[in-house]
C-alpha positions in Angstrom: -0.4 0.0 0.1 1.2 3.9 -0.9 1.7 6.1 2.0 0.4 9.1 1.1 0.6 12.8 2.5 -1.7 15.1 3.7 -1.6 19.1 4.3 -3.1 19.8 8.3 -5.6 22.8 7.8 -7.1 25.4 10.6 -10.6 26.5 11.2 -10.1 29.3 8.6 -9.0 26.5 5.5 -4.6 27.4 5.9 -2.2 25.2 5.6 -0.3 24.8 9.3 2.9 23.7 7.0 2.8 20.2 9.5 2.2 17.1 7.3 0.6 13.7 8.1 1.3 10.5 6.1 -1.1 7.7 5.6 -1.1 4.0 4.7 -4.2 4.0 2.0 -5.1 1.1 -0.5 -5.2 3.2 -4.0 -8.4 3.0 -4.9 -9.5 3.9 -1.2 -7.7 6.8 -0.4 -9.8 10.2 0.8 -9.8 13.6 0.2 -10.0 14.9 3.7 -8.8 13.0 6.5 -9.1 13.8 10.3 -6.3 12.8 12.3 -6.5 10.9 16.1 -6.5 14.2 17.9 -9.1 16.0 15.8 -6.7 17.9 13.3 -8.4 18.7 9.8 -5.8 17.6 7.1 -6.4 18.1 3.5 -4.4 15.2 0.8 -1.4 16.7 -1.5 -2.0 16.7 -5.2 1.4 15.6 -5.9 3.1 13.3 -3.1 6.9 11.7 -3.9 6.0 9.3 -2.1 2.4 8.1 -3.4 3.9 7.8 -7.2 6.2 5.4 -7.3 7.3 4.4 -10.8 7.7 1.2 -11.5 11.9 -0.2 -13.0 13.0 -3.6 -13.1 16.1 -2.7 -11.5 15.8 -0.5 -8.6 15.1 -2.1 -5.0 11.3 -3.8 -4.5 10.4 -2.6 -8.3 9.6 1.1 -8.1 12.1 3.7 -8.3 12.6 4.6 -5.3 11.4 4.1 -2.0 11.1 6.3 1.2 13.0 4.8 4.1 11.5 6.2 7.6 15.0 5.0 9.8 17.6 6.7 7.2 15.1 9.6 6.2 15.5 9.7 2.6 14.4 8.1 -0.4 16.9 4.8 -0.9 17.4 4.0 -5.0 19.0 0.1 -4.9 20.6 -2.0 -1.5 24.3 -0.4 -2.9 22.7 2.9 -2.2 21.0 2.4 0.8 24.5 0.5 2.2 26.3 4.1 1.2 24.1 6.2 2.9 24.9 4.2 5.9 28.0 4.3 5.5 27.7 7.7 4.9 26.0 8.3 8.7 28.0 5.9 10.4 25.4 2.9 10.5 25.5 -0.5 9.3 23.7 -1.9 7.0 21.8 -4.9 7.6 23.5 -6.7 5.1 27.2 -6.2 7.1 25.5 -8.2 10.3 27.0 -11.5 11.2 23.2 -12.7 12.0 21.4 -10.4 9.9 18.2 -12.8 10.4 18.6 -12.4 14.9 14.7 -10.4 14.9 12.8 -13.4 12.4 15.2 -15.7 14.6 13.7 -14.9 17.9 10.4 -14.5 16.7 10.8 -17.8 15.2 11.5 -19.3 19.1 9.1 -17.3 20.6 6.3 -18.8 18.2 7.4 -21.9 18.9 7.7 -22.0 22.1 3.9 -20.3 22.5 2.6 -23.5 20.3 4.5 -25.7 22.9 2.8 -23.8 26.1 -0.5 -24.1 24.0 -0.4 -27.7 23.5 0.8 -28.0 27.0 -2.1 -25.9 28.2 -4.1 -28.1 26.5 -3.0 -31.0 27.7 -3.7 -29.9 30.8 -7.2 -29.0 29.8 -7.5 -32.6 28.3 -6.3 -34.4 32.1 -8.8 -32.4 34.1 -12.0 -33.7 31.7 -10.4 -36.6 31.7 -11.0 -36.5 35.4 -14.0 -34.6 35.1 -12.2 -32.5 38.1 -15.0 -29.2 38.3 -17.8 -32.2 38.9 -16.8 -32.4 42.5 -17.3 -30.2 44.6 -14.4 -28.7 46.1 -13.0 -29.2 49.6 -13.9 -32.8 49.0 -12.0 -35.8 49.4 -13.7 -36.8 45.6 -12.2 -33.4 44.6 -8.8 -33.9 46.5 -9.0 -37.6 44.9 -9.8 -36.1 41.3 -6.6 -33.8 41.3 -4.4 -35.7 43.0 -4.8 -38.4 39.4 -4.5 -35.2 37.7 -0.9 -34.2 39.2 0.2 -37.6 38.8 -0.4 -38.2 35.5 0.7 -35.0 34.5 3.9 -35.0 36.7 4.7 -37.8 37.7 6.9 -38.5 40.5 9.0 -41.0 39.1 10.4 -38.7 36.8 11.5 -36.0 39.4 13.0 -39.0 41.8 16.6 -39.1 40.8 17.6 -42.9 41.4 21.1 -43.1 40.3 23.7 -44.5 43.1 25.8 -42.2 44.7 29.6 -42.8 44.6 32.7 -41.4 46.1 
């Protein structure tokens, strides 16, 4: 989706010099928007950000892409590396693990999936033992919970039966 620029206007319709950037599908771009703090903004007629021209040799299939982190238009991966070098930044391409963030996200997703599976395992065990049919505080309730705990966390796995040698 392209990024469109809108000029903020005051009550009299005069431009304040402030610009709001918003993402819209090219078919759904309104001419006037109201920001979250109530300011009214009018769409700029010509927006460099919103009108990239596609060329096969440029980055991401467009002739220049505005990079907010660098604060300027980037035309290729090489140009991105040059800008980073000029600004004293290390481009992502030079990092030993350029996919560190993606790797962390993947690990988090896998961890969450394991936790979800464990939760469902506990849930299924409680349903199997019919824990919630017994009245809380009764012997039956305690026995059902003991069976759940024994199923989920068997004591024999926690006990170390290896002999100690000195």
